[in-house]
C-alpha positions in Angstrom: 29.1 11.3 -17.7 31.4 13.5 -16.0 29.0 16.3 -14.0 29.2 20.0 -14.6 31.3 22.0 -12.7 31.1 25.1 -15.1 31.0 28.6 -13.7 31.5 31.9 -15.9 34.8 33.8 -15.5 35.5 36.9 -17.4 39.5 37.9 -16.8 40.1 41.7 -17.7 42.1 40.6 -20.6 42.2 36.9 -22.2 45.4 35.0 -22.6 44.3 32.4 -25.3 45.5 29.7 -26.9 46.0 30.9 -30.6 47.3 33.8 -29.4 49.6 33.6 -26.8 50.3 29.8 -25.8 50.6 27.5 -29.3 53.2 30.0 -30.1 55.4 29.1 -27.0 54.2 25.2 -27.8 55.6 25.6 -31.4 59.0 27.0 -30.1 59.7 24.6 -27.9 57.3 21.3 -28.1 56.3 20.9 -31.6 59.2 18.9 -32.5 58.1 15.8 -29.6 54.4 16.3 -29.5 53.6 17.7 -32.6 51.2 15.9 -35.7 54.4 13.4 -36.7 55.5 12.7 -33.7 53.2 12.8 -30.3 55.5 11.2 -27.4 53.5 9.7 -24.9 50.2 10.2 -26.7 50.4 13.8 -26.3 49.8 16.4 -28.9 50.4 20.3 -28.0 50.0 21.7 -31.5 46.2 22.1 -31.4 43.6 23.0 -28.8 41.6 19.6 -28.8 44.6 17.6 -28.6 46.2 19.3 -25.7 43.0 19.5 -23.4 42.2 15.7 -24.6 45.6 14.6 -22.6 48.0 12.2 -23.3 48.4 8.7 -22.2 48.6 9.2 -18.5 45.5 11.3 -18.6 44.6 15.2 -18.8 47.3 17.6 -19.5 45.7 20.9 -18.3 43.0 21.5 -15.2 41.5 25.1 -16.4 41.3 27.3 -13.6 44.4 25.6 -12.0 47.7 25.6 -12.5 49.3 23.6 -9.7 46.5 20.7 -10.8 47.9 20.9 -14.4 50.2 18.2 -15.4 51.6 20.3 -18.3 52.4 23.5 -15.7 54.0 20.8 -13.9 56.4 20.0 -16.4 57.3 23.2 -17.9 58.1 24.5 -14.4 60.2 21.6 -13.8 58.4 20.8 -10.6 57.9 17.7 -11.6 60.1 14.7 -13.9 60.6 14.7 -16.5 61.4 18.8 -17.0 60.0 20.1 -20.6 61.3 21.1 -22.5 64.0 17.9 -22.5 67.5 18.6 -21.4 67.0 22.0 -21.6 66.6 25.3 -19.2 62.9 26.5 -18.2 61.4 28.6 -20.5 61.8 32.2 -19.8 60.2 33.7 -17.3 58.0 35.7 -19.6 56.8 32.7 -21.1 56.2 30.5 -18.0 54.2 33.3 -16.8 52.2 33.1 -19.8 51.4 29.5 -19.3 50.1 29.9 -15.7 48.6 32.8 -16.7 46.4 30.9 -19.6 45.3 28.2 -17.3 44.6 29.9 -14.2 42.2 31.8 -16.3 40.2 29.2 -17.8 42.3 28.1 -20.9 40.6 29.7 -23.8 41.1 28.4 -26.9 40.6 31.8 -28.6 39.1 35.8 -27.8 35.5 34.4 -28.4 35.8 31.4 -25.6 34.5 31.8 -22.1 36.0 29.9 -19.1 35.1 27.1 -17.9 36.4 26.1 -14.6 36.3 23.0 -13.1 35.5 23.5 -9.5 37.6 22.5 -6.8 36.7 20.2 -3.5 35.6 22.4 -0.8 38.1 20.4 1.4 41.5 18.8 0.3 40.7 15.6 0.2 44.3 14.2 -1.2 46.0 12.1 1.9 49.3 10.3 2.1 49.5 7.1 -0.1 48.8 3.9 2.8 46.5 5.9 4.9 45.5 4.7 7.5 44.9 5.1 11.4 45.4 9.3 12.1 47.7 10.9 14.0 45.7 12.8 16.2 42.3 11.8 17.3 39.5 9.6 14.8 37.0 11.8 13.2 33.6 11.9 15.0 30.4 14.1 14.0 30.3 17.7 15.8 26.8 19.5 15.9 25.1 17.9 13.3 21.6 18.1 12.9 19.2 15.0 14.3 16.4 16.1 12.3 15.6 13.2 9.1 14.9 14.5 5.8 12.4 11.6 5.9 10.3 9.6 8.7 7.9 6.7 8.0 5.6 4.3 10.1 7.8 2.1 9.1 12.0 1.2 8.2 12.6 0.2 4.7 15.1 -2.5 4.6 18.9 -1.4 5.4 20.6 -1.4 2.3 23.7 -0.5 3.3 26.0 -0.1 6.7 29.1 1.2 7.3 31.5 1.3 10.1 34.2 3.9 10.7 37.5 2.3 11.1 38.8 4.2 13.7 36.2 6.1 15.9 33.0 4.9 17.4 30.6 6.0 14.5 28.3 3.7 12.2 26.0 4.6 9.2 23.0 3.6 8.4 21.3 3.7 5.4 17.7 4.8 4.8 15.3 6.6 2.7 17.0 10.3 1.1 19.0 10.0 4.4 22.0 8.2 6.2 22.1 8.0 10.0 25.1 7.9 12.0 25.1 6.6 15.5 27.8 6.5 18.2 28.3 2.5 18.6 29.5 2.7 22.3 26.2 4.9 23.1 23.8 3.7 20.6 22.9 8.4 20.7 22.1 9.1 17.2 24.9 11.7 16.0 23.4 13.7 12.9 21.5 12.8 9.8 22.7 13.4 6.4 20.6 14.4 3.7 20.5 12.2 0.3 17.6 13.2 -1.8 19.4 11.8 -4.6 17.4 8.7 -3.8 18.1 5.8 -1.6 22.0 5.3 -0.5 23.1 1.6 -1.5 26.4 1.7 -0.6 28.2 3.1 2.1 32.3 3.3 2.8 34.6 4.7 5.3 37.7 6.1 3.9 40.3 4.2 5.4 41.4 7.4 7.3 37.9 7.2 9.2 37.6 11.6 7.6 35.5 10.8 4.6 32.0 9.0 4.0 31.0 7.8 0.7 27.4 7.7 -0.2 26.7 6.1 -3.6 22.6 5.5 -4.3 20.5 7.1 -6.7 16.8 6.2 -8.4 16.6 2.8 -10.2 16.4 3.6 -14.3 16.6 7.0 -13.9 19.8 8.6 -11.8 23.0 7.8 -9.7 26.1 9.3 -8.0 28.4 9.5 -5.4 28.5 11.8 -2.5 31.4 12.8 -0.1 30.8 13.7 3.0 33.5 15.4 5.7 32.2 13.4 8.4 33.2 15.9 11.7 30.4 18.4 10.0 28.4 16.5 7.7 29.4 18.8 4.7 29.0 17.6 1.0 32.6 18.0 -0.3 32.8 16.3 -3.9 29.9 14.6 -5.4 31.6 12.1 -8.1 29.7 10.8 -11.1 26.0 11.3 -13.0 24.7 7.6 -13.7 21.4 6.9 -15.7 20.7 4.4 -13.0 21.3 4.0 -9.4 25.0 3.3 -7.9 25.4 -0.3 -6.2 28.7 -0.1 -5.1 31.3 2.8 -5.1 34.7 3.1 -3.1 37.2 5.8 -2.5 40.8 4.6 -2.5 43.5 5.2 0.3 44.8 8.6 -0.3 41.3 9.8 -1.7 42.3 10.4 -4.9 39.7 8.1 -6.9 36.5 6.6 -6.4 35.3 3.9 -8.4 31.1 3.1 -9.2 29.1 0.3 -10.7 25.5 -0.5 -11.3 23.2 -1.8 -13.0 24.9 -0.9 -16.8 27.5 -3.1 -15.7 30.2 -0.7 -16.5 32.8 0.2 -13.6 34.1 3.8 -14.2 36.6 5.4 -12.3 36.8 8.8 -11.6 39.1 11.9 -10.3 38.0 13.4 -7.0 40.4 16.4 -7.5 37.4 17.5 -10.8 35.3 14.5 -10.9 37.0 13.9 -14.2 36.3 10.3 -15.5 39.8 8.1 -15.4 39.2 4.5 -16.6 35.8 2.6 -17.9 36.0 -1.2 -17.4 33.3 -3.0 -19.7 34.6 -6.6 -18.6 31.3 -7.4 -16.2 28.2 -9.1 -18.3 25.7 -8.3 -15.5 25.0 -5.5 -12.7 28.4 -4.8 -10.5 27.1 -5.7 -7.0 30.1 -5.5 -5.2 33.3 -2.6 -5.0 36.2 -2.1 -3.0 40.0 -0.8 -3.2 42.5 -3.1 -1.4 44.0 -1.0 1.7 47.2 0.3 0.2 45.0 1.2 -2.7 47.5 -0.6 -5.2 44.1 -3.3 -6.5 40.5 -2.8 -6.9 38.6 -5.6 -6.3 34.6 -6.0 -8.6 31.8 -8.0 -8.4 28.9 -8.7 -10.5 25.5 -10.8 -10.3 26.6 -13.1 -12.6 29.7 -14.7 -10.0 32.7 -12.7 -12.1 35.0 -11.5 -9.8 38.0 -9.8 -11.0 41.0 -7.6 -9.4 42.3 -4.5 -10.7 45.3 -2.2 -11.2 43.7 0.7 -9.6 46.4 3.0 -11.2 45.8 1.9 -14.6 42.6 -0.1 -14.6 44.6 -3.2 -16.3 43.2 -7.1 -15.1 45.3 -8.1 -12.2 43.1 -11.4 -11.6 40.2 -13.2 -12.7 39.0 -14.9 -9.7 36.7 -18.4 -10.5 34.8 -20.1 -8.0 31.4 -19.1 -7.2 28.5 -20.3 -9.2 26.2 -17.7 -8.7 25.9 -13.8 -7.8 28.4 -12.0 -5.8 27.0 -9.8 -2.8 30.0 -8.7 -1.3 34.1 -8.4 -1.1 35.8 -6.9 1.2 40.2 -7.2 1.5 42.2 -7.9 5.1 44.3 -5.1 6.3 47.4 -6.4 5.2 46.0 -6.0 1.2 46.7 -9.4 0.7 43.4 -11.5 1.1 40.2 -10.9 -0.3 36.7 -12.3 0.8 34.3 -12.6 -1.1 30.2 -13.6 -0.3 27.8 -15.2 -2.8 24.1 -16.0 -3.6 25.9 -19.6 -3.5 25.7 -19.7 0.0 29.9 -19.3 0.2 32.2 -17.0 1.9 35.6 -17.8 0.1 38.9 -16.1 0.6 41.7 -15.5 -2.0 45.6 -14.6 -1.6 46.5 -12.2 -4.3 50.0 -13.2 -5.4 48.5 -16.2 -7.8 44.8 -15.0 -7.4 44.6 -18.8 -5.5 41.5 -19.8 -3.4 42.8 -20.7 -0.2 39.7 -21.2 1.8 36.1 -21.8 1.0 32.7 -22.8 3.0 29.6 -22.9 3.3 28.2 -19.8 5.5 24.6 -19.2 4.9 22.0 -21.7 3.8 20.2 -20.0 0.8 22.9 -17.2 0.0 25.6 -15.4 1.7 24.4 -11.2 1.4 27.8 -10.0 3.1 30.9 -10.6 4.3 33.7 -8.0 6.6 37.0 -8.4 8.1 37.5 -7.1 11.0 41.6 -5.8 12.0 42.5 -8.6 14.1 41.7 -11.1 10.7 38.2 -12.3 11.9 35.4 -11.8 9.4 31.7 -11.7 9.7 29.0 -12.2 7.6 25.6 -12.4 6.8 22.7 -14.0 4.7 19.4 -15.7 3.6 19.1 -18.0 6.9 18.2 -14.3 8.9 21.8 -15.0 10.7 24.7 -12.8 11.2 28.1 -15.1 12.1 31.4 -14.6 13.5 34.4 -16.4 11.8 38.1 -17.1 13.0 40.8 -16.5 10.0 40.4 -20.2 8.8 37.0 -19.8 8.3 36.1 -21.9 11.3 32.7 -20.1 13.0 33.3 -18.7 16.4 29.4 -17.1 17.4 25.8 -16.9 15.2 24.3 -14.5 16.8 20.4 -14.5 17.5 18.4 -14.7 14.2 16.7 -12.0 12.8 12.8 -11.5 11.5 13.6 -11.7 8.1 16.8 -11.7 5.4 20.3 -10.4 7.3 21.4 -8.1 4.8 24.7 -6.1 6.1 27.1 -6.6 9.0 30.1 -5.2 10.2 32.8 -4.7 13.0 33.1 -1.7 15.0 36.1 0.0 15.0 37.6 -1.9 17.9 36.5 -5.1 16.6 34.1 -5.5 20.0 30.6 -5.0 18.4 28.9 -6.3 15.4 26.4 -3.9 13.8 23.9 -5.9 11.5 20.4 -5.3 9.8 17.7 -6.9 7.7 15.5 -7.1 5.3 12.2 -5.2 7.2 14.6 -2.3 8.8 15.7 -3.5 11.9 19.6 -3.1 12.6 21.0 -4.7 15.7 24.1 -3.8 18.0 25.5 -7.5 19.8 28.4 -7.8 21.7 30.9 -10.1 19.9 32.4 -11.4 22.8 28.9 -12.7 24.5 26.4 -12.3 21.6 24.2 -9.6 24.3 22.5 -7.0 22.6 23.4 -3.8 23.2 20.9 -2.5 21.5 18.8 -1.2 18.2 19.8 1.5 15.8 17.0 3.2 13.3 18.0 3.9 9.6 14.3 5.4 10.4 15.0 8.4 13.6 11.6 10.6 14.8 11.7 13.8 13.8 12.8 16.6 16.4 9.0 17.3 16.3 8.5 14.0 17.0 11.3 13.6 19.5 10.1 16.2 21.5 6.6 15.4 21.7 7.7 12.1 22.9 10.0 14.2 25.4 7.1 16.5 26.6 4.8 13.1 26.9 7.7 11.8 29.5 7.2 15.0 31.2 4.0 14.7 31.1 4.1 11.6 32.6 6.7 12.4 35.3 4.6 15.5 36.3 1.6 13.4 36.7 4.0 10.5 38.7 5.1 13.3 40.9 1.4 14.6 42.0 0.8 11.4 43.0 3.9 10.9 44.7 3.6 14.3 46.5 0.0 13.0 47.4 1.5 9.6 48.6 4.0 12.0 50.2 1.2 14.3 52.2 -1.0 11.2 53.5 2.8 9.9 54.2 3.4 13.0 56.5 0.0 13.2 58.0 0.7 9.4 59.2 3.8 9.8 60.5 2.3 13.3 62.3 -0.3 11.0 63.7 2.0 8.5 64.8 4.7 11.0 66.4 1.8 12.3 68.5 1.1 9.4 69.6 4.8 8.7 70.4 5.1 11.7 72.1 2.2 11.0 73.9 3.9 7.3 74.9 6.9 9.1 75.3 5.6 11.4 78.6 3.8 8.2 80.2 6.8 7.0 80.3 8.3 10.2 81.4 6.0 10.0 84.2 6.2 5.7 85.1 10.3 6.9 84.9 9.9 9.5 87.4 7.7 6.8 89.5 10.2 4.3 89.4 13.1 6.6 90.4 11.0 7.5 93.3 10.7 4.0 94.1 14.4 3.1 93.1 15.0 6.7 95.7 12.1 5.1 98.5 13.6 1.2 98.2 17.1 2.6 98.7 16.5 4.4 102.1 14.0 1.0 103.1 17.5 -0.6 102.4 19.7 1.7 103.9 17.4 1.9 107.8 17.1 -1.6 107.6 20.6 -2.1 107.1 21.3 0.5 110.3 18.5 -1.4 111.8 20.3 -5.0 111.0 23.7 -3.0 112.4 22.0 -1.7 115.5 20.6 -5.6 115.9 24.1 -6.8 115.6 25.6 -4.2 118.0 22.8 -5.3 120.8 23.5 -8.7 120.1 26.7 -8.2 120.4 26.2 -6.5 123.9 24.4 -9.1 125.3 27.0 -11.3 124.5 29.1 -9.9 125.7 27.0 -9.0 129.1 26.1 -12.6 129.0 29.8 -13.6 129.0 30.1 -10.8 131.6 27.5 -12.7 133.6 28.7 -16.1 132.7 31.9 -15.1 133.9 30.5 -13.2 137.0 28.6 -16.2 137.8 31.6 -18.8 138.1 33.2 -16.7 139.9 30.9 -16.5 142.5 30.2 -20.4 142.2 34.2 -21.1 142.6 33.9 -18.3 145.5 31.0 -19.9 147.2 32.5 -23.3 146.8 35.6 -22.0 148.2 33.5 -20.8 150.8 31.7 -24.0 151.7 35.0 -25.7 151.8 36.5 -23.3 154.4 33.5 -24.4 156.2 33.7 -27.6 156.3 37.0 -27.4 157.4 35.8 -24.7 159.9 33.6 -27.5 160.9 35.3 -30.5 161.9 35.7 -31.7 165.7 39.1 -31.0 167.1 40.9 -34.1 169.2 
């Protein structure tokens, strides 16, 4: 059912279909769009038929002429121009039609305008939207106060990673927690008072976050959040049971949703109107995802039904038969040519879209596969009842198996740069791993503490730090006293060393004087010895000379004593 967008308007002068618009349409349009000939299944000859629209959907958006197909055609803003092969209607008639739509498209003078509200922000983007030209959307100044905090976390019902920013969304009880995947820091908490979010999807540009869920057997809807400021920009659907699967297309114009009612409904994001209903499924709809280019829509159910539809027409495109048990997850490769599906039969299968051919199938998880998701580079990550999360290459060869959870592994995704894996299990544990080496980086809680709890924890840390500081101060004081005592002892030792040094210096000086005196005495003795030696030499020379003289005298004497003949 379409949600209510009613808000009363009271224009000063009412322009109505019966009094003002029907005469204009009678003159120019009844021939091709009347009771006898309704081209494109569009009749304009009565109010109810005109408001119902034609084969392409509604042509009147009450309150918004620019969003109305009828105005686009009669004003020649779009083709085919109406009336065909004629000039535009006269300006007064065009103004009447535009004012009638803008005033709420009233039927008669007794009608009250019911204008469909526009979304809070411009949602439509270019077809095939992918990586944004500028910075990717990041949460800014969101509240980190949780809506609910329980003693223990519940099963992780949904996880989604932004395609271009380090942000991951984790479903909790009546709330969605946003974390930074590089720092593990909580960025904010988005309220989801509708109940439990069973599906989370970032738009292809990363600007919007889709959350679908509700209360089982009671109500369900899809909410679109602006990732930057956390505001709700649209609410889609009014289900009588929880939404279990949903997605938004590439240009933000359609939302598809499904659940226990076995029906896939496709809504217009612009005004919340129902565009199509698909009733092919025979069991709960568990998986929905638009192709990255927005052309196709894949849906899976609890009884192994797996279909691909034309997104713009909701016509069946492929019926993919191969799984034996329920479909738990689907994921499109970035080029939109390949669809991966996971099933309770334990397999992951790859399907090409040209002919709907099964090209790969492998046993991924014993007991059942619960989740599968493509990376930008074509690798896949999957989780299952064997409690293990695994990475596969593009051909289905296992590259890595991470440490097992304590319970069933339910959801898993690559982060925006394909370097990390975020996965959660039945107990509410969410792990963040490095994809390259399998190292556990940290844990992200779907049940974050309240700000009061955070403040109390910080206060406890501060108190502990204060106690530690006091203990450190006492230790520092004792250390300072010990240092003071040791400094005094060192000063005394230094004084003694100084006195000893002075004594040593004096002894050194005395020794130097003694050595100098000894050197002088030695020099004097050496001089005396040299003089004695000289005197001795002189004496010896004199003695020798005396001896020579004596000998000469003796010779002379002897010569004088010889008798004469």
